[in-house]
KELONU-975227 format. One line per field, with one value per residue (C-alpha): residue number from 1; y, x, z. Coordinates in steps of 0.05 Angstrom, whole numbers, plus 5000, padded with zeros to 4 digits. Example, Ala and Ser with C-alpha at 12.3 -4.5 7.8 and 13.67 -1.06 7.14 Angstrom:
# residues 2
k 1/2
py 4910/4979
px 5246/5273
pz 5156/5143
***
This chain:
# residues 327
k 1/2/3/4/5/6/7/8/9/10/11/12/13/14/15/16/17/18/19/20/21/22/23/24/25/26/27/28/29/30/31/32/33/34/35/36/37/38/39/40/41/42/43/44/45/46/47/48/49/50/51/52/53/54/55/56/57/58/59/60/61/62/63/64/65/66/67/68/69/70/71/72/73/74/75/76/77/78/79/80/81/82/83/84/85/86/87/88/89/90/91/92/93/94/95/96/97/98/99/100/101/102/103/104/105/106/107/108/109/110/111/112/113/114/115/116/117/118/119/120/121/122/123/124/125/126/127/128/129/130/131/132/133/134/135/136/137/138/139/140/141/142/143/144/145/146/147/148/149/150/151/152/153/154/155/156/157/158/159/160/161/162/163/164/165/166/167/168/169/170/171/172/173/174/175/176/177/178/179/180/181/182/183/184/185/186/187/188/189/190/191/192/193/194/195/196/197/198/199/200/201/202/203/204/205/206/207/208/209/210/211/212/213/214/215/216/217/218/219/220/221/222/223/224/225/226/227/228/229/230/231/232/233/234/235/236/237/238/239/240/241/242/243/244/245/246/247/248/249/250/251/252/253/254/255/256/257/258/259/260/261/262/263/264/265/266/267/268/269/270/271/272/273/274/275/276/277/278/279/280/281/282/283/284/285/286/287/288/289/290/291/292/293/294/295/296/297/298/299/300/301/302/303/304/305/306/307/308/309/310/311/312/313/314/315/316/317/318/319/320/321/322/323/324/325/326/327
py 0623/0625/0676/0669/0702/0757/0763/0839/0839/0820/0780/0778/0711/0721/0654/0614/0629/0576/0517/0542/0556/0487/0457/0499/0472/0401/0411/0403/0439/0408/0359/0383/0339/0373/0359/0377/0395/0395/0401/0414/0430/0464/0530/0528/0488/0491/0469/0479/0456/0462/0437/0380/0384/0326/0375/0358/0427/0463/0415/0421/0496/0495/0452/0498/0555/0528/0501/0571/0600/0547/0559/0635/0627/0575/0621/0681/0638/0609/0678/0711/0656/0658/0592/0611/0627/0581/0555/0603/0580/0582/0565/0565/0550/0564/0583/0563/0630/0603/0534/0531/0506/0571/0589/0557/0607/0595/0643/0621/0656/0654/0667/0678/0680/0705/0723/0796/0834/0793/0744/0771/0755/0749/0732/0692/0677/0633/0639/0588/0590/0522/0498/0442/0431/0425/0487/0462/0498/0563/0605/0679/0740/0810/0844/0789/0807/0882/0928/0956/1027/1039/0978/0990/1062/1042/0986/1032/1086/1040/1000/1065/1091/1027/1025/1101/1088/1031/1050/1125/1165/1188/1117/1086/1042/1079/1148/1173/1170/1099/1075/1116/1081/1011/1017/1061/1043/0988/0917/0890/0923/0879/0812/0780/0780/0736/0735/0729/0719/0793/0826/0833/0827/0853/0824/0864/0836/0871/0936/0945/0994/0996/0983/0912/0906/0916/0851/0838/0881/0873/0918/0895/0924/0907/0878/0924/0981/0947/0922/0973/0958/0883/0849/0807/0747/0736/0677/0723/0741/0806/0836/0894/0938/0951/0892/0936/0975/0915/0933/0879/0804/0790/0837/0803/0734/0757/0781/0712/0669/0669/0642/0693/0751/0731/0729/0797/0825/0793/0825/0892/0894/0869/0919/0977/0959/0958/1027/1055/1034/1052/1119/1127/1167/1139/1066/1085/1112/1049/1003/1041/1040/0964/0951/0991/0955/0888/0904/0925/0862/0822/0841/0818/0752/0722/0728/0657/0649/0574/0585/0651/0627/0584/0637/0690/0646/0631/0703/0728/0675/0694/0768/0752/0711/0769/0819/0771/0759/0834/0847
px 0686/0611/0556/0558/0626/0621/0547/0553/0607/0580/0626/0685/0707/0691/0693/0711/0644/0599/0647/0661/0588/0568/0624/0600/0531/0556/0615/0601/0637/0705/0708/0755/0803/0845/0920/0976/1049/1091/1165/1203/1276/1313/1302/1229/1165/1116/1044/1006/0937/0916/0859/0864/0810/0822/0837/0910/0929/0898/0927/0997/0992/0968/1025/1074/1041/1044/1115/1136/1106/1145/1208/1208/1192/1249/1299/1281/1278/1346/1374/1343/1342/1388/1408/1380/1312/1251/1232/1201/1133/1093/1020/0979/0905/0856/0785/0751/0726/0691/0679/0629/0632/0665/0717/0755/0787/0823/0850/0912/0922/0996/1018/1095/1116/1188/1173/1159/1102/1054/1055/1062/0998/1000/0946/0958/0902/0895/0840/0828/0783/0754/0743/0750/0799/0875/0886/0838/0840/0879/0904/0893/0927/0899/0940/0914/0842/0846/0875/0943/0946/0872/0851/0900/0878/0806/0815/0857/0805/0746/0781/0802/0731/0705/0757/0745/0672/0681/0745/0745/0708/0721/0729/0754/0817/0851/0862/0863/0938/0942/0889/0919/0986/0958/0911/0955/0959/1011/0995/1031/0976/0923/0959/0909/0841/0781/0740/0669/0608/0593/0650/0724/0745/0814/0842/0888/0929/0933/0972/0963/0905/0888/0912/0935/0881/0828/0851/0850/0808/0775/0748/0692/0685/0625/0647/0599/0642/0703/0671/0704/0775/0771/0814/0777/0822/0849/0892/0933/1003/1011/1081/1105/1105/1053/1060/1029/1093/1142/1202/1252/1251/1258/1201/1157/1179/1159/1091/1079/1089/1049/1105/1155/1106/1093/1169/1175/1121/1153/1220/1190/1145/1197/1247/1198/1174/1247/1262/1198/1214/1288/1302/1375/1383/1449/1422/1361/1404/1450/1391/1361/1428/1434/1364/1376/1440/1406/1353/1404/1445/1382/1383/1455/1451/1387/1395/1389/1318/1315/1338/1304/1250/1291/1348/1300/1268/1335/1355/1293/1295/1366/1349/1289/1334/1383/1327/1292/1359/1378/1394
pz 1777/1756/1766/1842/1842/1793/1779/1781/1728/1659/1613/1663/1639/1565/1528/1589/1625/1594/1610/1680/1695/1672/1717/1777/1768/1783/1828/1903/1957/1974/2032/2085/2127/2181/2175/2224/2217/2280/2295/2359/2373/2430/2394/2370/2371/2312/2312/2247/2225/2153/2108/2057/2004/1956/1900/1882/1858/1919/1968/1939/1942/2012/2035/1999/2036/2106/2093/2072/2137/2179/2139/2152/2223/2234/2199/2242/2306/2297/2283/2343/2397/2459/2488/2558/2530/2527/2458/2409/2384/2320/2324/2260/2254/2197/2178/2115/2089/2028/2000/1942/1870/1848/1898/1957/2004/2070/2123/2162/2230/2252/2323/2328/2400/2411/2485/2472/2503/2463/2403/2334/2297/2222/2170/2106/2057/1996/1944/1890/1829/1815/1745/1695/1638/1639/1682/1735/1804/1802/1861/1846/1874/1880/1823/1777/1793/1788/1738/1761/1792/1777/1815/1871/1882/1882/1932/1978/1976/1990/2043/2077/2077/2108/2161/2176/2186/2236/2273/2281/2335/2407/2432/2368/2369/2311/2278/2207/2202/2226/2176/2121/2130/2136/2077/2033/1958/1961/1942/2005/2048/2014/2009/2057/2023/2013/1948/1972/1927/1924/1960/1968/2041/2062/2126/2169/2227/2295/2290/2215/2220/2294/2364/2381/2435/2381/2346/2272/2227/2160/2106/2061/1989/1948/1880/1844/1866/1833/1769/1722/1749/1744/1692/1641/1649/1719/1693/1647/1673/1709/1716/1759/1697/1641/1594/1538/1542/1542/1496/1507/1493/1568/1586/1535/1563/1634/1607/1575/1637/1701/1745/1718/1725/1797/1810/1778/1823/1883/1871/1854/1915/1964/1939/1940/2010/2037/2004/2031/2101/2101/2135/2117/2050/2034/2041/1999/1944/1944/1940/1882/1846/1859/1832/1769/1757/1769/1717/1664/1676/1664/1592/1585/1624/1596/1519/1490/1464/1482/1553/1565/1612/1657/1658/1679/1731/1764/1757/1794/1848/1864/1869/1914/1959/1965/1981/2032/2069/2077/2150
***
């Protein structure tokens, strides 16, 4: 997280900068060993390759990431598979997008083959700040780097402009509406990103902003164009709501804990995406009422100060599970 990352943004890391810069001057790039994860049943076959870096925190998170990809695939494969069909397959490979003393970033390319017209290709990225001290390496997510609606709106506008410039035209593989939907101002559209030394690169899988035949696409935004919407401390918790306006003890607890804040964003973004993509007005209304009731119940369920954090963690994980398992 030294000058190579945010050289155009003066003072981004405030008091942390001297220690991190000194660390970056000494730390080498991480050594990479290729690891594999394979599993085969009558229903599915999984073949995953992933990097091992020697950094315990990064390696643990990468294993969690690939295990999550495999778990989601297996759940959907078991639900969809017919006994007369061949196995469904998941193939995952990776590209090291950045490996320097400041940041380690990896892109996972996932091919899910359920024997449709073509495999479903997905992109998952993981970006880690490297640094000394008790916190050590740290995976960072886009809402933690950029300032709420202001940052999201700016990223959407700049990504859209870059995609328009490259993909439109008489023989272009996309159109304004397609790009507008795929790069609209929702965090889920920008989950796959790479933090480069002087740019933010957004990765889009096939179909997201252009025709499948055009393959994956990317939008590159110079960091200098985002400098005024970057958060001063990317390690500070970011909830789905404005923590400056937190009014309840539970909201303040969420704003004090990175894990809880990420769960809060996960619930909010998953619910909002489902409502946005649901066409039935009655279902939309029911889901909105359920979410409001769930939020109100949160204030009644988690009240004991000593148990507030574990209570909220369990409460949010349960809700996320319900949302992720909606038919």
